[in-house]
mmCIF file of the N, C-alpha and C atoms, coordinates in Angstrom:
data_MODEL
# 
_entry.id   MODEL 
# 
loop_
_atom_site.group_PDB 
_atom_site.id 
_atom_site.type_symbol 
_atom_site.label_atom_id 
_atom_site.label_alt_id 
_atom_site.label_comp_id 
_atom_site.label_asym_id 
_atom_site.label_entity_id 
_atom_site.label_seq_id 
_atom_site.pdbx_PDB_ins_code 
_atom_site.Cartn_x 
_atom_site.Cartn_y 
_atom_site.Cartn_z 
_atom_site.occupancy 
_atom_site.B_iso_or_equiv 
_atom_site.pdbx_formal_charge 
_atom_site.auth_seq_id 
_atom_site.auth_comp_id 
_atom_site.auth_asym_id 
_atom_site.auth_atom_id 
_atom_site.pdbx_PDB_model_num 
ATOM 1   N N  . MET A 1 1  ? -73.618 12.556 -6.885  1.00 0.00 ? 1  MET A N  1 
ATOM 2   C CA . MET A 1 1  ? -74.109 13.808 -6.368  1.00 0.00 ? 1  MET A CA 1 
ATOM 3   C C  . MET A 1 1  ? -74.587 13.557 -4.778  1.00 0.00 ? 1  MET A C  1 
ATOM 4   N N  . GLU A 1 2  ? -74.003 14.404 -3.846  1.00 0.00 ? 2  GLU A N  1 
ATOM 5   C CA . GLU A 1 2  ? -74.507 14.315 -2.496  1.00 0.00 ? 2  GLU A CA 1 
ATOM 6   C C  . GLU A 1 2  ? -75.666 14.983 -2.226  1.00 0.00 ? 2  GLU A C  1 
ATOM 7   N N  . ASN A 1 3  ? -76.561 14.298 -1.405  1.00 0.00 ? 3  ASN A N  1 
ATOM 8   C CA . ASN A 1 3  ? -77.867 15.041 -1.005  1.00 0.00 ? 3  ASN A CA 1 
ATOM 9   C C  . ASN A 1 3  ? -77.682 15.448 0.247   1.00 0.00 ? 3  ASN A C  1 
ATOM 10  N N  . ASN A 1 4  ? -77.623 16.970 0.409   1.00 0.00 ? 4  ASN A N  1 
ATOM 11  C CA . ASN A 1 4  ? -77.254 17.506 1.574   1.00 0.00 ? 4  ASN A CA 1 
ATOM 12  C C  . ASN A 1 4  ? -78.502 17.679 2.878   1.00 0.00 ? 4  ASN A C  1 
ATOM 13  N N  . SER A 1 5  ? -79.541 17.180 2.404   1.00 0.00 ? 5  SER A N  1 
ATOM 14  C CA . SER A 1 5  ? -80.836 17.129 3.271   1.00 0.00 ? 5  SER A CA 1 
ATOM 15  C C  . SER A 1 5  ? -81.548 15.870 3.240   1.00 0.00 ? 5  SER A C  1 
ATOM 16  N N  . PRO A 1 6  ? -81.634 15.196 4.443   1.00 0.00 ? 6  PRO A N  1 
ATOM 17  C CA . PRO A 1 6  ? -82.116 13.873 4.435   1.00 0.00 ? 6  PRO A CA 1 
ATOM 18  C C  . PRO A 1 6  ? -83.744 14.033 4.201   1.00 0.00 ? 6  PRO A C  1 
ATOM 19  N N  . GLU A 1 7  ? -84.180 15.073 4.349   1.00 0.00 ? 7  GLU A N  1 
ATOM 20  C CA . GLU A 1 7  ? -85.774 15.403 4.211   1.00 0.00 ? 7  GLU A CA 1 
ATOM 21  C C  . GLU A 1 7  ? -86.116 15.640 2.628   1.00 0.00 ? 7  GLU A C  1 
ATOM 22  N N  . LEU A 1 8  ? -85.008 15.750 1.699   1.00 0.00 ? 8  LEU A N  1 
ATOM 23  C CA . LEU A 1 8  ? -85.291 15.820 0.309   1.00 0.00 ? 8  LEU A CA 1 
ATOM 24  C C  . LEU A 1 8  ? -85.969 14.797 -0.409  1.00 0.00 ? 8  LEU A C  1 
ATOM 25  N N  . GLN A 1 9  ? -87.232 15.021 -1.123  1.00 0.00 ? 9  GLN A N  1 
ATOM 26  C CA . GLN A 1 9  ? -87.728 13.942 -1.588  1.00 0.00 ? 9  GLN A CA 1 
ATOM 27  C C  . GLN A 1 9  ? -87.746 14.372 -3.229  1.00 0.00 ? 9  GLN A C  1 
ATOM 28  N N  . VAL A 1 10 ? -86.693 13.472 -3.930  1.00 0.00 ? 10 VAL A N  1 
ATOM 29  C CA . VAL A 1 10 ? -86.509 13.752 -5.229  1.00 0.00 ? 10 VAL A CA 1 
ATOM 30  C C  . VAL A 1 10 ? -87.549 13.491 -6.169  1.00 0.00 ? 10 VAL A C  1 
ATOM 31  N N  . ILE A 1 11 ? -87.900 14.499 -7.033  1.00 0.00 ? 11 ILE A N  1 
ATOM 32  C CA . ILE A 1 11 ? -88.918 14.248 -7.860  1.00 0.00 ? 11 ILE A CA 1 
ATOM 33  C C  . ILE A 1 11 ? -88.463 14.149 -9.512  1.00 0.00 ? 11 ILE A C  1 
ATOM 34  N N  . ALA A 1 12 ? -87.007 14.545 -9.627  1.00 0.00 ? 12 ALA A N  1 
ATOM 35  C CA . ALA A 1 12 ? -86.632 14.296 -10.934 1.00 0.00 ? 12 ALA A CA 1 
ATOM 36  C C  . ALA A 1 12 ? -85.010 14.210 -10.932 1.00 0.00 ? 12 ALA A C  1 
ATOM 37  N N  . VAL A 1 13 ? -84.558 13.573 -11.789 1.00 0.00 ? 13 VAL A N  1 
ATOM 38  C CA . VAL A 1 13 ? -83.078 13.453 -11.929 1.00 0.00 ? 13 VAL A CA 1 
ATOM 39  C C  . VAL A 1 13 ? -82.715 13.840 -13.340 1.00 0.00 ? 13 VAL A C  1 
ATOM 40  N N  . LEU A 1 14 ? -81.944 14.835 -13.653 1.00 0.00 ? 14 LEU A N  1 
ATOM 41  C CA . LEU A 1 14 ? -81.715 15.438 -14.990 1.00 0.00 ? 14 LEU A CA 1 
ATOM 42  C C  . LEU A 1 14 ? -80.415 15.135 -15.264 1.00 0.00 ? 14 LEU A C  1 
ATOM 43  N N  . CYS A 1 15 ? -80.271 13.776 -15.817 1.00 0.00 ? 15 CYS A N  1 
ATOM 44  C CA . CYS A 1 15 ? -78.903 13.462 -16.213 1.00 0.00 ? 15 CYS A CA 1 
ATOM 45  C C  . CYS A 1 15 ? -78.756 13.698 -17.833 1.00 0.00 ? 15 CYS A C  1 
ATOM 46  N N  . HIS A 1 16 ? -77.496 14.303 -18.276 1.00 0.00 ? 16 HIS A N  1 
ATOM 47  C CA . HIS A 1 16 ? -77.251 14.517 -19.581 1.00 0.00 ? 16 HIS A CA 1 
ATOM 48  C C  . HIS A 1 16 ? -75.983 13.771 -19.889 1.00 0.00 ? 16 HIS A C  1 
ATOM 49  N N  . THR A 1 17 ? -75.269 13.357 -18.911 1.00 0.00 ? 17 THR A N  1 
ATOM 50  C CA . THR A 1 17 ? -74.043 12.511 -19.093 1.00 0.00 ? 17 THR A CA 1 
ATOM 51  C C  . THR A 1 17 ? -74.088 11.702 -17.840 1.00 0.00 ? 17 THR A C  1 
ATOM 52  N N  . ASP A 1 18 ? -73.319 10.533 -17.839 1.00 0.00 ? 18 ASP A N  1 
ATOM 53  C CA . ASP A 1 18 ? -73.148 9.791  -16.541 1.00 0.00 ? 18 ASP A CA 1 
ATOM 54  C C  . ASP A 1 18 ? -72.719 10.434 -15.285 1.00 0.00 ? 18 ASP A C  1 
ATOM 55  N N  . THR A 1 19 ? -72.069 11.337 -15.348 1.00 0.00 ? 19 THR A N  1 
ATOM 56  C CA . THR A 1 19 ? -71.465 11.988 -14.302 1.00 0.00 ? 19 THR A CA 1 
ATOM 57  C C  . THR A 1 19 ? -72.146 13.463 -13.887 1.00 0.00 ? 19 THR A C  1 
ATOM 58  N N  . CYS A 1 20 ? -73.108 13.915 -14.692 1.00 0.00 ? 20 CYS A N  1 
ATOM 59  C CA . CYS A 1 20 ? -73.743 15.125 -14.329 1.00 0.00 ? 20 CYS A CA 1 
ATOM 60  C C  . CYS A 1 20 ? -75.203 15.047 -14.237 1.00 0.00 ? 20 CYS A C  1 
ATOM 61  N N  . CYS A 1 21 ? -75.584 14.914 -12.950 1.00 0.00 ? 21 CYS A N  1 
ATOM 62  C CA . CYS A 1 21 ? -77.106 14.683 -12.766 1.00 0.00 ? 21 CYS A CA 1 
ATOM 63  C C  . CYS A 1 21 ? -77.751 15.470 -11.599 1.00 0.00 ? 21 CYS A C  1 
ATOM 64  N N  . PRO A 1 22 ? -78.041 16.905 -11.990 1.00 0.00 ? 22 PRO A N  1 
ATOM 65  C CA . PRO A 1 22 ? -78.747 17.525 -11.114 1.00 0.00 ? 22 PRO A CA 1 
ATOM 66  C C  . PRO A 1 22 ? -80.178 17.174 -10.757 1.00 0.00 ? 22 PRO A C  1 
ATOM 67  N N  . ILE A 1 23 ? -80.638 17.554 -9.616  1.00 0.00 ? 23 ILE A N  1 
ATOM 68  C CA . ILE A 1 23 ? -81.898 17.033 -9.134  1.00 0.00 ? 23 ILE A CA 1 
ATOM 69  C C  . ILE A 1 23 ? -82.962 18.105 -8.925  1.00 0.00 ? 23 ILE A C  1 
ATOM 70  N N  . VAL A 1 24 ? -84.105 17.603 -9.047  1.00 0.00 ? 24 VAL A N  1 
ATOM 71  C CA . VAL A 1 24 ? -85.255 18.490 -8.480  1.00 0.00 ? 24 VAL A CA 1 
ATOM 72  C C  . VAL A 1 24 ? -85.816 17.840 -7.485  1.00 0.00 ? 24 VAL A C  1 
ATOM 73  N N  . ALA A 1 25 ? -85.905 18.434 -6.314  1.00 0.00 ? 25 ALA A N  1 
ATOM 74  C CA . ALA A 1 25 ? -86.632 17.832 -5.000  1.00 0.00 ? 25 ALA A CA 1 
ATOM 75  C C  . ALA A 1 25 ? -87.333 18.701 -4.344  1.00 0.00 ? 25 ALA A C  1 
ATOM 76  N N  . VAL A 1 26 ? -88.149 18.083 -3.424  1.00 0.00 ? 26 VAL A N  1 
ATOM 77  C CA . VAL A 1 26 ? -89.009 19.003 -2.367  1.00 0.00 ? 26 VAL A CA 1 
ATOM 78  C C  . VAL A 1 26 ? -88.424 18.680 -1.018  1.00 0.00 ? 26 VAL A C  1 
ATOM 79  N N  . ASP A 1 27 ? -88.388 19.625 -0.220  1.00 0.00 ? 27 ASP A N  1 
ATOM 80  C CA . ASP A 1 27 ? -88.041 19.628 1.015   1.00 0.00 ? 27 ASP A CA 1 
ATOM 81  C C  . ASP A 1 27 ? -89.192 20.011 1.944   1.00 0.00 ? 27 ASP A C  1 
ATOM 82  N N  . PRO A 1 28 ? -90.001 19.021 2.328   1.00 0.00 ? 28 PRO A N  1 
ATOM 83  C CA . PRO A 1 28 ? -91.479 19.309 3.046   1.00 0.00 ? 28 PRO A CA 1 
ATOM 84  C C  . PRO A 1 28 ? -91.078 20.045 4.450   1.00 0.00 ? 28 PRO A C  1 
ATOM 85  N N  . SER A 1 29 ? -89.910 19.835 4.788   1.00 0.00 ? 29 SER A N  1 
ATOM 86  C CA . SER A 1 29 ? -89.579 20.558 6.178   1.00 0.00 ? 29 SER A CA 1 
ATOM 87  C C  . SER A 1 29 ? -89.197 21.917 6.145   1.00 0.00 ? 29 SER A C  1 
ATOM 88  N N  . ALA A 1 30 ? -88.860 22.320 4.898   1.00 0.00 ? 30 ALA A N  1 
ATOM 89  C CA . ALA A 1 30 ? -88.432 23.918 4.918   1.00 0.00 ? 30 ALA A CA 1 
ATOM 90  C C  . ALA A 1 30 ? -89.647 24.796 4.871   1.00 0.00 ? 30 ALA A C  1 
ATOM 91  N N  . ALA A 1 31 ? -89.288 26.109 5.011   1.00 0.00 ? 31 ALA A N  1 
ATOM 92  C CA . ALA A 1 31 ? -90.203 27.092 4.914   1.00 0.00 ? 31 ALA A CA 1 
ATOM 93  C C  . ALA A 1 31 ? -90.847 27.082 3.531   1.00 0.00 ? 31 ALA A C  1 
ATOM 94  N N  . GLU A 1 32 ? -92.270 27.487 3.634   1.00 0.00 ? 32 GLU A N  1 
ATOM 95  C CA . GLU A 1 32 ? -93.061 27.376 2.416   1.00 0.00 ? 32 GLU A CA 1 
ATOM 96  C C  . GLU A 1 32 ? -92.356 28.004 1.061   1.00 0.00 ? 32 GLU A C  1 
ATOM 97  N N  . ALA A 1 33 ? -91.668 29.048 1.314   1.00 0.00 ? 33 ALA A N  1 
ATOM 98  C CA . ALA A 1 33 ? -90.906 29.732 0.226   1.00 0.00 ? 33 ALA A CA 1 
ATOM 99  C C  . ALA A 1 33 ? -89.688 29.156 -0.459  1.00 0.00 ? 33 ALA A C  1 
ATOM 100 N N  . GLN A 1 34 ? -89.456 27.950 0.291   1.00 0.00 ? 34 GLN A N  1 
ATOM 101 C CA . GLN A 1 34 ? -88.117 27.504 0.034   1.00 0.00 ? 34 GLN A CA 1 
ATOM 102 C C  . GLN A 1 34 ? -88.362 25.956 -0.092  1.00 0.00 ? 34 GLN A C  1 
ATOM 103 N N  . GLN A 1 35 ? -89.381 25.283 -0.184  1.00 0.00 ? 35 GLN A N  1 
ATOM 104 C CA . GLN A 1 35 ? -89.594 23.859 -0.421  1.00 0.00 ? 35 GLN A CA 1 
ATOM 105 C C  . GLN A 1 35 ? -89.088 23.260 -1.660  1.00 0.00 ? 35 GLN A C  1 
ATOM 106 N N  . VAL A 1 36 ? -88.988 23.800 -2.810  1.00 0.00 ? 36 VAL A N  1 
ATOM 107 C CA . VAL A 1 36 ? -88.586 23.153 -4.081  1.00 0.00 ? 36 VAL A CA 1 
ATOM 108 C C  . VAL A 1 36 ? -87.194 23.447 -4.206  1.00 0.00 ? 36 VAL A C  1 
ATOM 109 N N  . VAL A 1 37 ? -86.446 22.339 -4.420  1.00 0.00 ? 37 VAL A N  1 
ATOM 110 C CA . VAL A 1 37 ? -84.719 22.709 -4.579  1.00 0.00 ? 37 VAL A CA 1 
ATOM 111 C C  . VAL A 1 37 ? -84.486 22.122 -5.920  1.00 0.00 ? 37 VAL A C  1 
ATOM 112 N N  . ILE A 1 38 ? -83.659 22.873 -6.417  1.00 0.00 ? 38 ILE A N  1 
ATOM 113 C CA . ILE A 1 38 ? -82.943 22.392 -7.729  1.00 0.00 ? 38 ILE A CA 1 
ATOM 114 C C  . ILE A 1 38 ? -81.352 22.429 -7.326  1.00 0.00 ? 38 ILE A C  1 
ATOM 115 N N  . GLN A 1 39 ? -80.712 21.233 -7.297  1.00 0.00 ? 39 GLN A N  1 
ATOM 116 C CA . GLN A 1 39 ? -79.334 21.079 -6.719  1.00 0.00 ? 39 GLN A CA 1 
ATOM 117 C C  . GLN A 1 39 ? -78.511 20.550 -8.048  1.00 0.00 ? 39 GLN A C  1 
ATOM 118 N N  . ASP A 1 40 ? -77.360 21.195 -8.097  1.00 0.00 ? 40 ASP A N  1 
ATOM 119 C CA . ASP A 1 40 ? -76.396 20.781 -9.225  1.00 0.00 ? 40 ASP A CA 1 
ATOM 120 C C  . ASP A 1 40 ? -75.610 19.721 -8.528  1.00 0.00 ? 40 ASP A C  1 
ATOM 121 N N  . ASP A 1 41 ? -74.472 19.359 -9.478  1.00 0.00 ? 41 ASP A N  1 
ATOM 122 C CA . ASP A 1 41 ? -73.504 18.203 -9.152  1.00 0.00 ? 41 ASP A CA 1 
ATOM 123 C C  . ASP A 1 41 ? -72.598 18.691 -8.119  1.00 0.00 ? 41 ASP A C  1 
ATOM 124 N N  . PHE A 1 42 ? -72.476 19.842 -7.799  1.00 0.00 ? 42 PHE A N  1 
ATOM 125 C CA . PHE A 1 42 ? -71.549 20.306 -6.953  1.00 0.00 ? 42 PHE A CA 1 
ATOM 126 C C  . PHE A 1 42 ? -71.996 20.907 -5.542  1.00 0.00 ? 42 PHE A C  1 
ATOM 127 N N  . GLY A 1 43 ? -73.380 20.450 -5.255  1.00 0.00 ? 43 GLY A N  1 
ATOM 128 C CA . GLY A 1 43 ? -74.136 20.728 -4.147  1.00 0.00 ? 43 GLY A CA 1 
ATOM 129 C C  . GLY A 1 43 ? -74.687 22.219 -3.855  1.00 0.00 ? 43 GLY A C  1 
ATOM 130 N N  . GLN A 1 44 ? -74.276 23.073 -4.950  1.00 0.00 ? 44 GLN A N  1 
ATOM 131 C CA . GLN A 1 44 ? -75.057 24.345 -4.995  1.00 0.00 ? 44 GLN A CA 1 
ATOM 132 C C  . GLN A 1 44 ? -76.471 23.985 -5.242  1.00 0.00 ? 44 GLN A C  1 
ATOM 133 N N  . SER A 1 45 ? -77.401 25.050 -4.840  1.00 0.00 ? 45 SER A N  1 
ATOM 134 C CA . SER A 1 45 ? -78.898 24.763 -5.044  1.00 0.00 ? 45 SER A CA 1 
ATOM 135 C C  . SER A 1 45 ? -79.488 26.208 -5.031  1.00 0.00 ? 45 SER A C  1 
ATOM 136 N N  . VAL A 1 46 ? -80.714 26.273 -5.490  1.00 0.00 ? 46 VAL A N  1 
ATOM 137 C CA . VAL A 1 46 ? -81.717 27.221 -5.730  1.00 0.00 ? 46 VAL A CA 1 
ATOM 138 C C  . VAL A 1 46 ? -83.045 26.531 -5.104  1.00 0.00 ? 46 VAL A C  1 
ATOM 139 N N  . ARG A 1 47 ? -83.449 27.582 -4.206  1.00 0.00 ? 47 ARG A N  1 
ATOM 140 C CA . ARG A 1 47 ? -84.821 27.058 -3.504  1.00 0.00 ? 47 ARG A CA 1 
ATOM 141 C C  . ARG A 1 47 ? -85.733 28.163 -3.909  1.00 0.00 ? 47 ARG A C  1 
ATOM 142 N N  . MET A 1 48 ? -87.081 27.594 -4.133  1.00 0.00 ? 48 MET A N  1 
ATOM 143 C CA . MET A 1 48 ? -88.179 28.464 -4.449  1.00 0.00 ? 48 MET A CA 1 
ATOM 144 C C  . MET A 1 48 ? -89.380 27.878 -4.042  1.00 0.00 ? 48 MET A C  1 
ATOM 145 N N  . SER A 1 49 ? -90.369 28.548 -3.881  1.00 0.00 ? 49 SER A N  1 
ATOM 146 C CA . SER A 1 49 ? -91.826 28.175 -3.389  1.00 0.00 ? 49 SER A CA 1 
ATOM 147 C C  . SER A 1 49 ? -92.123 27.214 -4.653  1.00 0.00 ? 49 SER A C  1 
ATOM 148 N N  . ARG A 1 50 ? -93.276 26.427 -4.185  1.00 0.00 ? 50 ARG A N  1 
ATOM 149 C CA . ARG A 1 50 ? -94.154 25.489 -4.984  1.00 0.00 ? 50 ARG A CA 1 
ATOM 150 C C  . ARG A 1 50 ? -94.749 26.263 -6.228  1.00 0.00 ? 50 ARG A C  1 
ATOM 151 N N  . GLU A 1 51 ? -95.259 27.570 -5.773  1.00 0.00 ? 51 GLU A N  1 
ATOM 152 C CA . GLU A 1 51 ? -95.767 28.345 -6.816  1.00 0.00 ? 51 GLU A CA 1 
ATOM 153 C C  . GLU A 1 51 ? -94.889 28.896 -7.801  1.00 0.00 ? 51 GLU A C  1 
ATOM 154 N N  . GLN A 1 52 ? -93.692 29.154 -7.320  1.00 0.00 ? 52 GLN A N  1 
ATOM 155 C CA . GLN A 1 52 ? -92.694 29.743 -8.291  1.00 0.00 ? 52 GLN A CA 1 
ATOM 156 C C  . GLN A 1 52 ? -92.305 28.550 -9.244  1.00 0.00 ? 52 GLN A C  1 
ATOM 157 N N  . PHE A 1 53 ? -92.061 27.329 -8.708  1.00 0.00 ? 53 PHE A N  1 
ATOM 158 C CA . PHE A 1 53 ? -91.821 26.366 -9.488  1.00 0.00 ? 53 PHE A CA 1 
ATOM 159 C C  . PHE A 1 53 ? -92.925 25.931 -10.576 1.00 0.00 ? 53 PHE A C  1 
ATOM 160 N N  . ARG A 1 54 ? -94.052 26.201 -10.264 1.00 0.00 ? 54 ARG A N  1 
ATOM 161 C CA . ARG A 1 54 ? -95.357 25.987 -11.072 1.00 0.00 ? 54 ARG A CA 1 
ATOM 162 C C  . ARG A 1 54 ? -95.141 26.907 -12.342 1.00 0.00 ? 54 ARG A C  1 
ATOM 163 N N  . VAL A 1 55 ? -94.704 28.176 -11.952 1.00 0.00 ? 55 VAL A N  1 
ATOM 164 C CA . VAL A 1 55 ? -94.739 29.284 -12.947 1.00 0.00 ? 55 VAL A CA 1 
ATOM 165 C C  . VAL A 1 55 ? -93.352 28.885 -14.003 1.00 0.00 ? 55 VAL A C  1 
ATOM 166 N N  . LEU A 1 56 ? -92.354 28.352 -13.334 1.00 0.00 ? 56 LEU A N  1 
ATOM 167 C CA . LEU A 1 56 ? -91.227 27.966 -14.160 1.00 0.00 ? 56 LEU A CA 1 
ATOM 168 C C  . LEU A 1 56 ? -91.460 26.935 -15.169 1.00 0.00 ? 56 LEU A C  1 
ATOM 169 N N  . VAL A 1 57 ? -92.231 25.737 -14.628 1.00 0.00 ? 57 VAL A N  1 
ATOM 170 C CA . VAL A 1 57 ? -92.734 24.640 -15.585 1.00 0.00 ? 57 VAL A CA 1 
ATOM 171 C C  . VAL A 1 57 ? -93.561 25.039 -16.550 1.00 0.00 ? 57 VAL A C  1 
ATOM 172 N N  . ASN A 1 58 ? -94.558 25.955 -16.239 1.00 0.00 ? 58 ASN A N  1 
ATOM 173 C CA . ASN A 1 58 ? -95.507 26.414 -17.195 1.00 0.00 ? 58 ASN A CA 1 
ATOM 174 C C  . ASN A 1 58 ? -94.828 27.342 -18.347 1.00 0.00 ? 58 ASN A C  1 
ATOM 175 N N  . LEU A 1 59 ? -93.787 28.149 -17.846 1.00 0.00 ? 59 LEU A N  1 
ATOM 176 C CA . LEU A 1 59 ? -92.917 28.912 -19.056 1.00 0.00 ? 59 LEU A CA 1 
ATOM 177 C C  . LEU A 1 59 ? -92.344 27.832 -19.769 1.00 0.00 ? 59 LEU A C  1 
ATOM 178 N N  . ALA A 1 60 ? -91.727 26.823 -19.295 1.00 0.00 ? 60 ALA A N  1 
ATOM 179 C CA . ALA A 1 60 ? -91.034 25.844 -20.026 1.00 0.00 ? 60 ALA A CA 1 
ATOM 180 C C  . ALA A 1 60 ? -91.862 25.063 -20.989 1.00 0.00 ? 60 ALA A C  1 
ATOM 181 N N  . LYS A 1 61 ? -92.969 24.862 -20.466 1.00 0.00 ? 61 LYS A N  1 
ATOM 182 C CA . LYS A 1 61 ? -94.033 24.176 -21.472 1.00 0.00 ? 61 LYS A CA 1 
ATOM 183 C C  . LYS A 1 61 ? -94.556 25.017 -22.577 1.00 0.00 ? 61 LYS A C  1 
ATOM 184 N N  . GLN A 1 62 ? -94.432 26.211 -22.271 1.00 0.00 ? 62 GLN A N  1 
ATOM 185 C CA . GLN A 1 62 ? -95.034 27.374 -23.334 1.00 0.00 ? 62 GLN A CA 1 
ATOM 186 C C  . GLN A 1 62 ? -93.885 27.485 -24.464 1.00 0.00 ? 62 GLN A C  1 
ATOM 187 N N  . GLY A 1 63 ? -92.648 27.191 -24.109 1.00 0.00 ? 63 GLY A N  1 
ATOM 188 C CA . GLY A 1 63 ? -91.677 27.583 -24.758 1.00 0.00 ? 63 GLY A CA 1 
ATOM 189 C C  . GLY A 1 63 ? -91.005 28.792 -24.621 1.00 0.00 ? 63 GLY A C  1 
ATOM 190 N N  . GLU A 1 64 ? -91.219 29.220 -23.348 1.00 0.00 ? 64 GLU A N  1 
ATOM 191 C CA . GLU A 1 64 ? -90.798 30.772 -23.145 1.00 0.00 ? 64 GLU A CA 1 
ATOM 192 C C  . GLU A 1 64 ? -89.365 30.657 -22.593 1.00 0.00 ? 64 GLU A C  1 
ATOM 193 N N  . LEU A 1 65 ? -88.740 29.367 -22.072 1.00 0.00 ? 65 LEU A N  1 
ATOM 194 C CA . LEU A 1 65 ? -87.504 29.543 -21.630 1.00 0.00 ? 65 LEU A CA 1 
ATOM 195 C C  . LEU A 1 65 ? -86.475 28.975 -22.698 1.00 0.00 ? 65 LEU A C  1 
ATOM 196 N N  . ASN A 1 66 ? -85.890 29.908 -23.434 1.00 0.00 ? 66 ASN A N  1 
ATOM 197 C CA . ASN A 1 66 ? -85.019 29.568 -24.504 1.00 0.00 ? 66 ASN A CA 1 
ATOM 198 C C  . ASN A 1 66 ? -83.760 29.980 -24.115 1.00 0.00 ? 66 ASN A C  1 
ATOM 199 N N  . VAL A 1 67 ? -82.658 29.071 -24.102 1.00 0.00 ? 67 VAL A N  1 
ATOM 200 C CA . VAL A 1 67 ? -81.221 29.339 -23.661 1.00 0.00 ? 67 VAL A CA 1 
ATOM 201 C C  . VAL A 1 67 ? -80.479 29.152 -24.702 1.00 0.00 ? 67 VAL A C  1 
# 
């Protein structure tokens, strides 16, 4: 997967196969509301604030995110 921003600091690589490895990263140069990046293998990404990411992580820890 290609990293589109040289400023991205990868904090997790989420591989479930050898070829599919989405990343979770921090872009400290981005606006505060867009510093956390979840990027898929095709270069598409979702950006959110650190606080929004904390909420997402807490929901996952509580078992609230069932797919």
